[in-house]
DSSP file (Angstrom, degrees, kcal/mol; ACC not computed):
  #  RESIDUE AA STRUCTURE BP1 BP2  ACC     N-H-->O    O-->H-N    N-H-->O    O-->H-N    TCO  KAPPA ALPHA  PHI   PSI    X-CA   Y-CA   Z-CA
    1    1 A M              0   0    0      0, 0.0     2,-0.1     0, 0.0     0, 0.0   0.000 360.0 360.0 360.0 135.0  -32.9   91.5  -54.0
    2    2 A N     >  -     0   0    0      1,-0.1     4,-2.2     4,-0.0     5,-0.2  -0.372 360.0 -96.7 -88.6 174.7  -31.5   91.3  -50.5
    3    3 A K  H  > S+     0   0    0      1,-0.2     4,-2.9     2,-0.2     5,-0.2   0.871 121.9  53.7 -61.4 -39.3  -27.8   90.6  -49.6
    4    4 A A  H  > S+     0   0    0      2,-0.2     4,-2.3     1,-0.2    -1,-0.2   0.901 110.4  46.9 -63.8 -40.7  -28.4   86.9  -49.0
    5    5 A E  H  > S+     0   0    0      2,-0.2     4,-2.4     1,-0.2    -1,-0.2   0.895 113.3  48.6 -67.7 -40.1  -30.0   86.4  -52.4
    6    6 A I  H  X S+     0   0    0     -4,-2.2     4,-2.5     2,-0.2    -2,-0.2   0.934 111.2  50.5 -64.0 -45.6  -27.2   88.4  -54.1
    7    7 A R  H  X S+     0   0    0     -4,-2.9     4,-2.6     1,-0.2    -2,-0.2   0.919 111.6  47.8 -58.3 -44.8  -24.6   86.3  -52.3
    8    8 A Q  H  X S+     0   0    0     -4,-2.3     4,-2.5     1,-0.2    -1,-0.2   0.902 110.2  52.2 -64.5 -40.8  -26.2   83.1  -53.4
    9    9 A Q  H  X S+     0   0    0     -4,-2.4     4,-0.9     2,-0.2    -1,-0.2   0.913 112.1  46.1 -60.8 -42.9  -26.5   84.3  -57.0
   10   10 A L  H >< S+     0   0    0     -4,-2.5     3,-0.5     1,-0.2    -2,-0.2   0.909 111.9  50.4 -67.0 -42.4  -22.8   85.1  -57.0
   11   11 A V  H >< S+     0   0    0     -4,-2.6     3,-1.5     1,-0.2     4,-0.3   0.892 106.2  56.5 -62.8 -39.1  -21.8   81.8  -55.4
   12   12 A D  H 3< S+     0   0    0     -4,-2.5     3,-0.3     1,-0.3    -1,-0.2   0.778 110.9  44.3 -62.7 -26.0  -23.9   80.0  -58.0
   13   13 A H  T <X S+     0   0    0     -4,-0.9     4,-2.4    -3,-0.5     3,-0.4   0.244  78.8 111.4-102.6  11.8  -21.8   81.7  -60.7
   14   14 A Y  H <> S+     0   0    0     -3,-1.5     4,-3.0     1,-0.2     5,-0.2   0.904  77.5  50.7 -53.7 -46.5  -18.4   81.1  -59.0
   15   15 A L  H  > S+     0   0    0     -4,-0.3     4,-2.5    -3,-0.3    -1,-0.2   0.856 109.5  51.2 -63.9 -33.9  -17.3   78.6  -61.7
   16   16 A D  H  > S+     0   0    0     -3,-0.4     4,-2.1     2,-0.2    -1,-0.2   0.917 111.6  46.9 -67.2 -42.5  -18.3   81.0  -64.5
   17   17 A F  H  X S+     0   0    0     -4,-2.4     4,-2.6     1,-0.2    -2,-0.2   0.930 113.1  49.7 -61.7 -44.7  -16.2   83.8  -62.8
   18   18 A Y  H  X S+     0   0    0     -4,-3.0     4,-3.2    -5,-0.2     5,-0.2   0.912 108.5  52.6 -61.1 -43.5  -13.3   81.4  -62.3
   19   19 A A  H  X S+     0   0    0     -4,-2.5     4,-2.3     2,-0.2    -1,-0.2   0.902 110.2  48.6 -60.7 -41.5  -13.5   80.3  -66.0
   20   20 A L  H  X S+     0   0    0     -4,-2.1     4,-1.2     2,-0.2    -2,-0.2   0.950 114.6  44.4 -62.9 -49.0  -13.3   84.0  -67.1
   21   21 A A  H  X S+     0   0    0     -4,-2.6     4,-2.5     1,-0.2     3,-0.4   0.915 114.4  49.1 -63.7 -42.6  -10.4   84.7  -64.8
   22   22 A Y  H  X S+     0   0    0     -4,-3.2     4,-2.8     1,-0.2    -1,-0.2   0.878 106.3  56.4 -66.5 -36.9   -8.6   81.5  -65.8
   23   23 A S  H  < S+     0   0    0     -4,-2.3    -1,-0.2    -5,-0.2    -2,-0.2   0.806 115.5  38.7 -64.5 -27.2   -9.1   82.2  -69.5
   24   24 A M  H  < S+     0   0    0     -4,-1.2    -2,-0.2    -3,-0.4    -1,-0.2   0.822 128.8  29.1 -88.3 -34.8   -7.3   85.5  -69.0
   25   25 A L  H  < S-     0   0    0     -4,-2.5    -3,-0.2    -5,-0.2    -2,-0.2   0.717  79.1-149.2-103.6 -24.7   -4.6   84.5  -66.6
   26   26 A N     <  +     0   0    0     -4,-2.8     2,-0.3    -5,-0.3    -4,-0.1   0.827  65.9 104.3  54.8  34.5   -3.9   80.8  -67.3
   27   27 A D     >  -     0   0    0     -6,-0.2     4,-2.4     1,-0.1     5,-0.2  -0.954  63.3-149.7-147.6 124.8   -3.0   80.3  -63.6
   28   28 A D  H  > S+     0   0    0     -2,-0.3     4,-2.5     1,-0.2     5,-0.2   0.926  98.0  46.1 -60.5 -49.1   -5.2   78.6  -61.1
   29   29 A S  H  > S+     0   0    0      1,-0.2     4,-2.4     2,-0.2    -1,-0.2   0.923 114.9  46.2 -64.1 -45.8   -4.0   80.6  -58.1
   30   30 A D  H  > S+     0   0    0      2,-0.2     4,-2.6     1,-0.2    -1,-0.2   0.887 112.0  52.3 -63.9 -38.3   -4.2   84.0  -59.8
   31   31 A A  H  X S+     0   0    0     -4,-2.4     4,-2.3     2,-0.2    -2,-0.2   0.922 110.4  47.5 -64.1 -43.8   -7.7   83.1  -61.1
   32   32 A R  H  X S+     0   0    0     -4,-2.5     4,-2.7     1,-0.2    -2,-0.2   0.912 112.1  50.2 -63.2 -41.7   -8.9   82.2  -57.7
   33   33 A D  H  X S+     0   0    0     -4,-2.4     4,-2.6     2,-0.2     5,-0.2   0.918 110.1  50.5 -61.7 -43.4   -7.4   85.4  -56.2
   34   34 A A  H  X S+     0   0    0     -4,-2.6     4,-2.3     1,-0.2    -2,-0.2   0.917 112.6  46.0 -62.0 -44.0   -9.1   87.5  -59.0
   35   35 A V  H  X S+     0   0    0     -4,-2.3     4,-2.9     2,-0.2     5,-0.2   0.924 112.3  50.5 -66.3 -43.8  -12.5   85.9  -58.3
   36   36 A Q  H  X S+     0   0    0     -4,-2.7     4,-2.5     1,-0.2    -2,-0.2   0.924 112.1  47.1 -60.6 -44.5  -12.2   86.2  -54.5
   37   37 A E  H  X S+     0   0    0     -4,-2.6     4,-2.6     1,-0.2    -1,-0.2   0.913 113.2  48.8 -63.7 -41.8  -11.3   89.9  -54.9
   38   38 A A  H  X S+     0   0    0     -4,-2.3     4,-2.6    -5,-0.2    -2,-0.2   0.912 111.7  48.8 -65.2 -42.6  -14.1   90.5  -57.3
   39   39 A L  H  X S+     0   0    0     -4,-2.9     4,-2.5     2,-0.2    -2,-0.2   0.921 112.9  47.9 -63.2 -43.3  -16.6   88.8  -55.0
   40   40 A T  H  X S+     0   0    0     -4,-2.5     4,-1.6    -5,-0.2    -2,-0.2   0.931 112.2  49.1 -62.5 -45.4  -15.4   90.7  -52.0
   41   41 A R  H  X S+     0   0    0     -4,-2.6     4,-0.7     1,-0.2    -2,-0.2   0.909 112.8  48.0 -60.8 -42.7  -15.6   94.0  -53.9
   42   42 A T  H >< S+     0   0    0     -4,-2.6     3,-0.7     1,-0.2    -1,-0.2   0.908 111.8  48.6 -66.3 -42.3  -19.1   93.2  -55.1
   43   43 A M  H 3< S+     0   0    0     -4,-2.5    -1,-0.2     1,-0.2    -2,-0.2   0.756 109.2  52.9 -72.7 -23.2  -20.4   92.2  -51.7
   44   44 A T  H 3< S+     0   0    0     -4,-1.6    -1,-0.2    -5,-0.2    -2,-0.2   0.583  83.9 105.5 -89.2  -8.8  -19.0   95.3  -50.0
   45   45 A K    <<  -     0   0    0     -4,-0.7     3,-0.2    -3,-0.7    -3,-0.0  -0.493  64.8-146.7 -68.1 138.3  -20.7   97.7  -52.5
   46   46 A R  S    S+     0   0    0      1,-0.3     2,-0.4    -2,-0.2    -1,-0.1   0.901  82.7  18.3 -73.5 -41.4  -23.6   99.5  -50.9
   47   47 A H        +     0   0    0     -3,-0.0     2,-0.4     4,-0.0    -1,-0.3  -0.958  63.8 166.4-139.5 118.7  -25.7   99.7  -54.1
   48   48 A V        -     0   0    0     -2,-0.4     3,-0.4    -3,-0.2    -6,-0.0  -0.992  23.2-155.6-130.9 123.7  -25.2   97.7  -57.2
   49   49 A D  S    S+     0   0    0     -2,-0.4     2,-0.4     1,-0.3    -1,-0.1   0.936  92.6  15.0 -64.0 -46.5  -27.9   97.6  -59.9
   50   50 A N     >  -     0   0    0      1,-0.1     4,-2.6     2,-0.0    -1,-0.3  -0.861  67.9-173.2-132.8  97.5  -26.9   94.2  -61.3
   51   51 A A  H  > S+     0   0    0     -2,-0.4     4,-2.5    -3,-0.4     5,-0.2   0.854  85.0  53.9 -61.5 -37.6  -24.5   92.3  -59.0
   52   52 A L  H  > S+     0   0    0      2,-0.2     4,-2.1     1,-0.2    -1,-0.2   0.940 112.1  42.8 -64.0 -48.1  -23.8   89.6  -61.5
   53   53 A S  H  > S+     0   0    0      1,-0.2     4,-2.3     2,-0.2    -2,-0.2   0.910 114.1  52.1 -64.1 -42.9  -22.8   92.0  -64.2
   54   54 A Y  H  X S+     0   0    0     -4,-2.6     4,-2.3     1,-0.2    -2,-0.2   0.906 109.5  49.6 -60.1 -42.3  -20.8   94.1  -61.8
   55   55 A C  H  X S+     0   0    0     -4,-2.5     4,-2.7     2,-0.2    -1,-0.2   0.893 108.2  52.5 -68.0 -39.5  -18.9   91.0  -60.5
   56   56 A Y  H  X S+     0   0    0     -4,-2.1     4,-2.4     2,-0.2    -1,-0.2   0.939 112.5  45.8 -59.1 -46.0  -18.1   89.9  -64.1
   57   57 A Q  H  X S+     0   0    0     -4,-2.3     4,-2.7     1,-0.2    -2,-0.2   0.887 111.7  52.1 -64.1 -38.0  -16.6   93.3  -64.8
   58   58 A S  H  X S+     0   0    0     -4,-2.3     4,-2.6     2,-0.2    -2,-0.2   0.899 108.8  49.8 -65.7 -40.3  -14.8   93.2  -61.5
   59   59 A V  H  X S+     0   0    0     -4,-2.7     4,-2.6     2,-0.2    -2,-0.2   0.937 112.3  48.8 -60.4 -46.4  -13.3   89.8  -62.3
   60   60 A R  H  X S+     0   0    0     -4,-2.4     4,-2.2     1,-0.2    -2,-0.2   0.929 113.5  45.2 -60.5 -47.7  -12.2   91.1  -65.7
   61   61 A H  H  X S+     0   0    0     -4,-2.7     4,-2.3     2,-0.2    -1,-0.2   0.890 113.0  50.7 -66.0 -39.4  -10.6   94.3  -64.2
   62   62 A T  H  X S+     0   0    0     -4,-2.6     4,-2.2     2,-0.2    -1,-0.2   0.917 110.1  50.0 -64.1 -42.7   -8.9   92.4  -61.5
   63   63 A A  H  X S+     0   0    0     -4,-2.6     4,-2.4     1,-0.2    -2,-0.2   0.903 109.7  51.4 -62.2 -40.8   -7.4   89.9  -64.0
   64   64 A I  H  X S+     0   0    0     -4,-2.2     4,-2.4     1,-0.2    -1,-0.2   0.910 109.0  50.7 -62.4 -41.8   -6.2   92.8  -66.1
   65   65 A N  H  X S+     0   0    0     -4,-2.3     4,-2.3     2,-0.2    -2,-0.2   0.889 109.4  50.6 -63.4 -38.7   -4.5   94.3  -63.0
   66   66 A I  H  X S+     0   0    0     -4,-2.2     4,-2.4     2,-0.2    -1,-0.2   0.911 110.1  49.9 -64.8 -41.3   -2.8   91.0  -62.2
   67   67 A M  H  X S+     0   0    0     -4,-2.4     4,-2.7     2,-0.2    -2,-0.2   0.896 109.7  51.4 -64.2 -39.2   -1.6   90.8  -65.8
   68   68 A R  H  X S+     0   0    0     -4,-2.4     4,-2.6     2,-0.2    -1,-0.2   0.910 109.2  50.6 -62.3 -41.8   -0.2   94.3  -65.6
   69   69 A H  H  X S+     0   0    0     -4,-2.3     4,-2.4     2,-0.2    -2,-0.2   0.929 111.2  48.3 -61.7 -44.9    1.6   93.4  -62.4
   70   70 A R  H  X S+     0   0    0     -4,-2.4     4,-2.9     1,-0.2    -2,-0.2   0.930 111.7  49.7 -58.9 -46.2    3.1   90.4  -64.1
   71   71 A Q  H  X S+     0   0    0     -4,-2.7     4,-2.7     1,-0.2    -2,-0.2   0.903 110.7  49.4 -62.7 -42.1    4.2   92.5  -67.1
   72   72 A R  H  X S+     0   0    0     -4,-2.6     4,-2.2     2,-0.2    -1,-0.2   0.919 113.8  45.8 -63.5 -42.7    5.8   95.1  -64.8
   73   73 A F  H  X S+     0   0    0     -4,-2.4     4,-2.9     2,-0.2    -2,-0.2   0.893 112.7  50.3 -68.4 -39.2    7.7   92.4  -62.9
   74   74 A V  H  X S+     0   0    0     -4,-2.9     4,-3.2     2,-0.2    -2,-0.2   0.908 110.8  49.4 -64.6 -41.9    8.7   90.6  -66.1
   75   75 A Q  H  X S+     0   0    0     -4,-2.7     4,-2.4     2,-0.2    -2,-0.2   0.915 112.3  48.1 -63.2 -41.6   10.0   93.9  -67.5
   76   76 A F  H  X S+     0   0    0     -4,-2.2     4,-1.9     2,-0.2    -2,-0.2   0.939 114.7  45.4 -63.1 -46.8   11.9   94.5  -64.3
   77   77 A D  H  X S+     0   0    0     -4,-2.9     4,-2.6     1,-0.2    -2,-0.2   0.913 112.5  52.2 -61.3 -42.7   13.4   91.0  -64.4
   78   78 A G  H  X S+     0   0    0     -4,-3.2     4,-2.9     1,-0.2    -2,-0.2   0.880 106.5  52.6 -62.3 -39.6   14.1   91.4  -68.1
   79   79 A Q  H  X S+     0   0    0     -4,-2.4     4,-2.3     2,-0.2    -1,-0.2   0.919 110.9  47.4 -63.2 -42.7   16.0   94.6  -67.6
   80   80 A I  H  X S+     0   0    0     -4,-1.9     4,-2.4     2,-0.2    -2,-0.2   0.928 113.2  48.4 -63.7 -44.4   18.1   93.0  -64.9
   81   81 A L  H  X S+     0   0    0     -4,-2.6     4,-2.3     2,-0.2    -2,-0.2   0.912 110.5  51.0 -63.3 -42.1   18.8   90.0  -67.2
   82   82 A D  H  X S+     0   0    0     -4,-2.9     4,-1.2     1,-0.2    -1,-0.2   0.919 112.2  46.8 -60.8 -43.4   19.7   92.2  -70.1
   83   83 A E  H  X S+     0   0    0     -4,-2.3     4,-0.7     1,-0.2     3,-0.2   0.885 112.4  50.1 -66.4 -37.4   22.1   94.1  -67.9
   84   84 A A  H  < S+     0   0    0     -4,-2.4     3,-0.4     1,-0.2     6,-0.4   0.856 108.7  52.7 -68.2 -34.4   23.6   90.9  -66.6
   85   85 A A  H  < S+     0   0    0     -4,-2.3    -1,-0.2     1,-0.2    -2,-0.2   0.749  96.8  68.2 -73.9 -23.5   24.1   89.5  -70.1
   86   86 A K  H  < S+     0   0    0     -4,-1.2     2,-0.5    -3,-0.2    -1,-0.2   0.857 105.0  40.8 -63.8 -35.6   26.0   92.6  -71.3
   87   87 A D    ><  -     0   0    0     -4,-0.7     3,-2.0    -3,-0.4    -1,-0.2  -0.953  69.8-154.0-121.7 117.5   28.9   91.8  -69.1
   88   88 A E  T 3  S+     0   0    0     -2,-0.5    -1,-0.1     1,-0.3    -2,-0.1   0.663  95.5  60.0 -65.7 -13.8   30.1   88.2  -68.8
   89   89 A Y  T 3  S+     0   0    0     -3,-0.0    -1,-0.3     2,-0.0    -4,-0.1   0.514  81.4 109.5 -91.1  -5.2   31.6   89.0  -65.4
   90   90 A N  S <  S-     0   0    0     -3,-2.0     3,-0.1    -6,-0.4    -6,-0.0  -0.271  78.0 -98.5 -66.1 157.8   28.3   90.0  -63.9
   91   91 A E        -     0   0    0      1,-0.1    -1,-0.1     2,-0.1    -2,-0.0  -0.208  48.9 -84.3 -69.6 166.3   26.6   87.8  -61.4
   92   92 A S     >  -     0   0    0      1,-0.1     4,-2.4     4,-0.0     5,-0.2  -0.171  43.1-101.6 -66.4 166.6   23.9   85.4  -62.3
   93   93 A Y  H  > S+     0   0    0      1,-0.2     4,-2.9     2,-0.2     5,-0.2   0.914 121.8  51.9 -57.0 -46.7   20.3   86.5  -62.5
   94   94 A A  H  > S+     0   0    0      1,-0.2     4,-2.2     2,-0.2    -1,-0.2   0.899 111.0  47.7 -60.8 -41.1   19.4   85.0  -59.2
   95   95 A D  H  > S+     0   0    0      2,-0.2     4,-2.2     1,-0.2    -1,-0.2   0.899 112.1  50.1 -65.9 -39.9   22.3   86.8  -57.5
   96   96 A M  H  X S+     0   0    0     -4,-2.4     4,-2.2     2,-0.2    -2,-0.2   0.929 111.4  47.8 -63.7 -45.4   21.3   90.1  -59.2
   97   97 A L  H  X S+     0   0    0     -4,-2.9     4,-2.4     1,-0.2    -1,-0.2   0.890 110.4  52.7 -63.7 -38.5   17.7   89.7  -58.1
   98   98 A E  H  X S+     0   0    0     -4,-2.2     4,-2.4    -5,-0.2    -1,-0.2   0.897 108.1  51.0 -63.8 -39.6   18.8   88.9  -54.5
   99   99 A R  H  X S+     0   0    0     -4,-2.2     4,-2.5     2,-0.2    -2,-0.2   0.900 108.6  51.6 -63.9 -40.3   21.0   92.0  -54.5
  100  100 A V  H  X S+     0   0    0     -4,-2.2     4,-2.5     1,-0.2    -2,-0.2   0.932 111.4  47.4 -60.7 -45.0   18.0   94.1  -55.6
  101  101 A M  H  X S+     0   0    0     -4,-2.4     4,-2.8     2,-0.2    -2,-0.2   0.872 110.5  52.2 -65.8 -36.9   15.9   92.7  -52.8
  102  102 A Q  H  X S+     0   0    0     -4,-2.4     4,-1.3     2,-0.2    -1,-0.2   0.918 110.1  48.4 -64.7 -42.4   18.7   93.3  -50.3
  103  103 A L  H  < S+     0   0    0     -4,-2.5    59,-0.5     1,-0.2     3,-0.3   0.927 113.3  47.5 -61.8 -43.7   18.9   96.9  -51.4
  104  104 A R  H >< S+     0   0    0     -4,-2.5     3,-1.5     1,-0.2    -2,-0.2   0.915 110.2  52.0 -63.1 -42.9   15.1   97.2  -51.1
  105  105 A D  H 3< S+     0   0    0     -4,-2.8    -1,-0.2     1,-0.3    -2,-0.2   0.723 102.2  61.7 -68.2 -20.1   15.1   95.6  -47.7
  106  106 A G  T 3< S+     0   0    0     -4,-1.3    -1,-0.3    -3,-0.3    -2,-0.2   0.508  84.4 102.5 -82.5  -4.2   17.7   98.0  -46.5
  107  107 A L  S <  S-     0   0    0     -3,-1.5    -3,-0.0    -4,-0.3    54,-0.0  -0.370  89.1 -88.1 -73.5 155.9   15.4  101.0  -47.1
  108  108 A P     >  -     0   0    0      0, 0.0     4,-3.0     0, 0.0     5,-0.3  -0.317  48.1-104.2 -58.0 152.4   13.6  102.7  -44.3
  109  109 A K  H  > S+     0   0    0      1,-0.2     4,-2.1     2,-0.2     5,-0.2   0.854 118.7  47.8 -52.3 -45.9   10.3  101.0  -43.5
  110  110 A A  H  > S+     0   0    0      2,-0.2     4,-1.9     1,-0.2    -1,-0.2   0.906 115.4  44.5 -65.8 -41.8    8.1  103.7  -45.2
  111  111 A M  H  > S+     0   0    0     -3,-0.3     4,-2.6     2,-0.2    -2,-0.2   0.888 111.1  54.1 -69.9 -38.5   10.2  103.8  -48.4
  112  112 A R  H  X S+     0   0    0     -4,-3.0     4,-2.5     1,-0.2    -2,-0.2   0.904 108.6  49.9 -60.5 -41.3   10.4  100.0  -48.5
  113  113 A A  H  X S+     0   0    0     -4,-2.1     4,-2.8    -5,-0.3     5,-0.2   0.908 110.0  50.4 -65.0 -41.7    6.6   99.8  -48.4
  114  114 A L  H  X S+     0   0    0     -4,-1.9     4,-2.4     2,-0.2     5,-0.3   0.939 112.4  46.6 -60.5 -47.1    6.3  102.4  -51.2
  115  115 A V  H  X>S+     0   0    0     -4,-2.6     4,-3.1     2,-0.2     5,-0.6   0.924 114.6  46.9 -62.2 -45.1    8.7  100.5  -53.4
  116  116 A R  I  X>S+     0   0    0     -4,-2.5     4,-1.8     1,-0.2     5,-1.8   0.931 113.7  47.1 -64.2 -45.8    7.0   97.2  -52.7
  117  117 A L  I  <5S+     0   0    0     -4,-2.8     6,-2.5     3,-0.2    -1,-0.2   0.875 121.1  37.6 -65.4 -36.4    3.5   98.5  -53.3
  118  118 A H  I  <5S+     0   0    0     -4,-2.4     4,-0.5    -5,-0.2    -2,-0.2   0.953 126.1  32.7 -79.2 -51.6    4.5  100.3  -56.5
  119  119 A D  I  <5S+     0   0    0     -4,-3.1    -3,-0.2    -5,-0.3    -2,-0.2   0.874 132.9  24.7 -77.6 -38.7    7.0   97.8  -58.0
  120  120 A E  I  <<S+     0   0    0     -4,-1.8    -3,-0.2    -5,-0.6   -47,-0.1   0.848 130.0  36.4 -98.1 -38.8    5.5   94.5  -56.9
  121  121 A E  S   <S-     0   0    0     -5,-1.8    -3,-0.2     2,-0.1    -4,-0.2   0.645  98.6-129.2 -91.9 -15.0    1.8   95.2  -56.2
  122  122 A G        +     0   0    0     -4,-0.5    -4,-0.2    -6,-0.3    -3,-0.1   0.684  43.8 164.9  80.6  18.4    1.5   97.6  -59.2
  123  123 A L        -     0   0    0     -6,-2.5    -1,-0.2     1,-0.1     2,-0.1  -0.440  32.6-126.8 -69.0 143.2   -0.2  100.5  -57.3
  124  124 A T     >  -     0   0    0     -2,-0.1     4,-2.5     1,-0.1     5,-0.2  -0.317  23.9-104.1 -82.4 169.5   -0.2  103.7  -59.2
  125  125 A Y  H  > S+     0   0    0      1,-0.2     4,-2.6     2,-0.2     5,-0.2   0.907 123.5  52.0 -59.5 -41.3    1.1  107.0  -57.9
  126  126 A A  H  > S+     0   0    0      2,-0.2     4,-2.3     1,-0.2    -1,-0.2   0.912 109.9  47.8 -63.1 -43.0   -2.5  108.2  -57.3
  127  127 A E  H  > S+     0   0    0      1,-0.2     4,-2.1     2,-0.2    -1,-0.2   0.904 113.3  48.0 -65.4 -40.6   -3.3  105.1  -55.4
  128  128 A L  H  X S+     0   0    0     -4,-2.5     4,-2.7     2,-0.2     6,-0.4   0.888 110.0  52.9 -66.1 -38.5   -0.2  105.4  -53.2
  129  129 A A  H  X S+     0   0    0     -4,-2.6     4,-2.7     1,-0.2     5,-0.2   0.924 110.7  46.8 -62.2 -44.5   -1.0  109.1  -52.7
  130  130 A K  H  < S+     0   0    0     -4,-2.3    -1,-0.2     1,-0.2    -2,-0.2   0.892 115.2  47.1 -63.7 -39.4   -4.5  108.2  -51.5
  131  131 A L  H  < S+     0   0    0     -4,-2.1    -2,-0.2    -5,-0.2    -1,-0.2   0.882 123.9  29.8 -70.0 -40.6   -3.1  105.5  -49.2
  132  132 A T  H  < S-     0   0    0     -4,-2.7    -2,-0.2     2,-0.2    -3,-0.2   0.693  97.4-124.4 -97.1 -21.4   -0.3  107.5  -47.7
  133  133 A G  S  < S+     0   0    0     -4,-2.7     2,-0.1     1,-0.4    -3,-0.1   0.441  71.3 123.0  87.1  -0.9   -1.7  111.0  -47.7
  134  134 A M        -     0   0    0     -6,-0.4    -1,-0.4    -5,-0.2    -2,-0.2  -0.468  69.9 -96.9 -85.2 164.1    1.4  112.3  -49.6
  135  135 A S     >  -     0   0    0     -2,-0.1     4,-2.1     1,-0.1     5,-0.2  -0.446  28.1-117.1 -77.6 157.2    1.0  114.1  -53.0
  136  136 A R  H  > S+     0   0    0      1,-0.2     4,-2.7     2,-0.2     5,-0.2   0.895 116.0  52.9 -59.1 -40.5    1.5  112.1  -56.2
  137  137 A M  H  > S+     0   0    0      2,-0.2     4,-2.7     1,-0.2    -1,-0.2   0.880 107.1  51.3 -65.9 -38.0    4.5  114.2  -57.1
  138  138 A T  H  > S+     0   0    0      2,-0.2     4,-2.7     1,-0.2    -1,-0.2   0.931 112.4  46.1 -63.8 -45.0    6.2  113.5  -53.8
  139  139 A I  H  X S+     0   0    0     -4,-2.1     4,-2.7     2,-0.2     5,-0.2   0.929 113.3  49.4 -63.5 -44.9    5.7  109.8  -54.2
  140  140 A R  H  X S+     0   0    0     -4,-2.7     4,-2.5     1,-0.2    -2,-0.2   0.928 112.8  47.4 -59.7 -45.9    6.9  109.9  -57.8
  141  141 A R  H  X S+     0   0    0     -4,-2.7     4,-2.4     2,-0.2    -2,-0.2   0.931 113.2  47.6 -62.9 -46.3   10.0  111.9  -56.8
  142  142 A R  H  X S+     0   0    0     -4,-2.7     4,-2.5     1,-0.2    -2,-0.2   0.913 113.0  47.9 -64.0 -42.7   10.8  109.6  -53.9
  143  143 A L  H  X S+     0   0    0     -4,-2.7     4,-2.8    -5,-0.2     5,-0.2   0.911 111.8  50.4 -64.9 -41.1   10.4  106.5  -56.0
  144  144 A N  H  X S+     0   0    0     -4,-2.5     4,-2.4    -5,-0.2    -2,-0.2   0.912 111.7  48.1 -62.2 -42.0   12.5  107.9  -58.8
  145  145 A E  H  X S+     0   0    0     -4,-2.4     4,-2.4     2,-0.2    -2,-0.2   0.923 113.2  47.5 -64.1 -44.0   15.3  108.8  -56.3
  146  146 A I  H  X S+     0   0    0     -4,-2.5     4,-2.4     2,-0.2    -2,-0.2   0.932 113.4  47.4 -63.4 -46.2   15.2  105.4  -54.7
  147  147 A H  H  X S+     0   0    0     -4,-2.8     4,-2.5     1,-0.2    -1,-0.2   0.903 111.9  50.4 -63.3 -40.8   15.3  103.6  -58.1
  148  148 A A  H  X S+     0   0    0     -4,-2.4     4,-2.3    -5,-0.2    -1,-0.2   0.919 111.9  47.2 -63.5 -42.9   18.1  105.7  -59.3
  149  149 A E  H  X S+     0   0    0     -4,-2.4     4,-2.3     2,-0.2    -2,-0.2   0.890 111.5  50.9 -66.8 -38.2   20.2  105.1  -56.2
  150  150 A M  H  X S+     0   0    0     -4,-2.4     4,-2.3     2,-0.2    -2,-0.2   0.912 110.0  50.2 -64.8 -41.5   19.5  101.3  -56.4
  151  151 A R  H  X S+     0   0    0     -4,-2.5     4,-2.6     2,-0.2    -2,-0.2   0.921 110.2  50.5 -62.0 -43.7   20.6  101.3  -60.0
  152  152 A E  H  X S+     0   0    0     -4,-2.3     4,-2.0     1,-0.2    -2,-0.2   0.927 110.9  48.1 -60.1 -45.0   23.8  103.1  -59.1
  153  153 A K  H  <>S+     0   0    0     -4,-2.3     5,-3.1     1,-0.2     4,-0.2   0.877 111.7  50.1 -65.3 -37.2   24.6  100.7  -56.3
  154  154 A L  H ><5S+     0   0    0     -4,-2.3     3,-1.0     3,-0.2    -1,-0.2   0.908 110.1  50.5 -66.1 -41.0   23.9   97.7  -58.6
  155  155 A E  H 3<5S+     0   0    0     -4,-2.6    -2,-0.2     1,-0.3    -1,-0.2   0.856 113.6  44.9 -64.8 -34.8   26.2   99.2  -61.3
  156  156 A R  T 3<5S-     0   0    0     -4,-2.0    -1,-0.3    -5,-0.2    -2,-0.2   0.392 112.0-121.6 -89.2   3.6   29.0   99.7  -58.7
  157  157 A N  T < 5 +     0   0    0     -3,-1.0     2,-0.4    -4,-0.2    -3,-0.2   0.874  57.8 156.5  57.6  39.6   28.4   96.2  -57.3
  158  158 A E      < -     0   0    0     -5,-3.1    -1,-0.2    -6,-0.1    -2,-0.1  -0.791  33.4-172.2 -97.2 139.3   27.7   97.6  -53.9
  159  159 A N        +     0   0    0     -2,-0.4    -1,-0.1     2,-0.0     3,-0.1   0.174  45.3 127.8-108.4  14.1   25.6   95.7  -51.4
  160  160 A T        -     0   0    0      1,-0.1     2,-0.2    -7,-0.1   -54,-0.1  -0.266  67.8 -96.6 -73.7 159.4   25.4   98.5  -48.9
  161  161 A I              0   0    0      1,-0.1    -1,-0.1   -56,-0.1   -58,-0.1  -0.483 360.0 360.0 -73.7 143.2   22.2   99.8  -47.5
  162  162 A I              0   0    0    -59,-0.5    -1,-0.1    -2,-0.2   -55,-0.1   0.466 360.0 360.0 -75.2 360.0   20.7  102.8  -49.2
């Protein structure tokens, strides 16, 4: 099969891919994103024995990654909410989240990118290491230091730049 035939086969199954992604994610936008990423990944592969099967698996894996990202963000939000609920004098959730974002935005550009890619996009230490050229341990250490400093500043109600 040539590329045009593979592309047409994948396009013909778009609704099936979408149905799979939507059944896992229950969100139209996320399902469309998952399918688009899977189609792109499949079409950029040099050699795929069965493009249709590969694309289904890619949709499934992409949807799982999106769910992991959601779970990580929900856990992060939940931790902030739990901490805010402990003390009745703490700021509201929205204010707390805004403070976290301000602290993150006050980071140097490279560190801000690491935090965003890890915390919001869900990239692993290995993926970040490959992307940046740093070692996994260096990335882990830097992220741990940044998170610890952000927690301290939140506990002290400081809005200063890190």
